[in-house]
N, C-alpha and C positions, 0 to 999 in steps of 0.2 A: 630773619630766623628768630625762631625762639631758643629762648636758652635749655642748654641741657640738663636736663635732669636727674639727680642722681639719688642712692637710697645710702644712708650710713648705716652700719650697725649696729649703732645705738636707736634707729629709728626700727631694726625689724626686730630689737630687742622689745624695743615699745610695743611692738605691733605684738609679737609674741604674748608678751605680759596681756594685755587686752584679750589673747585669742585663748588666753590659760593654757599654752603652752612652755614649756621647758627648755629652751634651746643651748647649748655650749657655745662658748668661743668659736669654734670651727662652723661648728650652722649656721651661724649669723653671718659669718664672712661669705660662705658656700652661698648661702639665702642671699647678702647683699649682693655677690657676684652677679647671680642670674637673674635676677629682680633690674640690674643697672643693664643689663647682656639685651634684656626684653624691652627695659625704657629707650636704650639705643637704636633698637628695630625699628619702635615707635617713630621715632626721630624721624627715623629714612623714610619709612610710610608716608610722614606727612610732607615731604617734599615732592613727591610724587604731584603729577598734573593731571586730575582726575574731571577736570571741565568736562569733555567729551564723555565720562561714563554715565551712562545711565542706572539713576541708584536701582538695587534691589530691596527683594522682601527676604525672599530664600534665594540658593544658586539652582533649583529645580524646579519644575513646572510641575507644583505639589496640586490635586485637585482632592476634597475632603469626600469619599464615598460614602454616602450616607441612606438607609434606607426609611421610606415613609414612616411614619409612626403612625401605627394603626391599631386602634383599641382589640385585644383578646382576651381572652376569658385566662382568670389568673390559675394559679393552680393550686390544688383545695391545702385547706390549711394544715387538717392533719403531712401531708407530703411534706410540707417548706417545715414546720416543725418538728419534723423526724431528724432535719440535718442541724436542729440545735447542739452545740457540744455536751458531753457527758456531765453531769453535776456530780454522779455519787462514784462511786468506786468502779474501776475499768471491767469488772466481772459483772455490771448492773448497768447493761447497753439501753435499758430501756426508763433508767431516770435519768433524763435531758433537763436544759438548764431552759423550763418553758413553766407555764402557771397552764397550760393547754388553749390558751388564748395568744399569749404572747413571747417571745424570746426574752430569757430573764439574763441582765448584763449586771456588773457590778455598778455602783453607784461611783461617779466618777468628778460630780458636781460638791462640795461641802454648802451648806446652808447651816446659820447662823438660828435658827427655831429649834 
């Protein structure tokens, strides 16, 4: 049988520091107790004989329902671009974030050119 695994309050503090969490001593002790209870439960589960149990990928028999991919007419460009977010003042609904052909979006990739 495997040795009993436990987590100390110091290990909880190290994990919290890596996750940039600030825990007080009471929280560290509580989390250490909770994780140790989980590990103890997993240790009990490892003693079960599952040799006759068929492996599952999911507990329910689910089937994806998909439709055939059929080509269809696209929406007209002006109707699509009418859904662009407002680019101007709220009282000017005609000013949309579009150049008439494409949506205008903020630049997210910086280049050194």
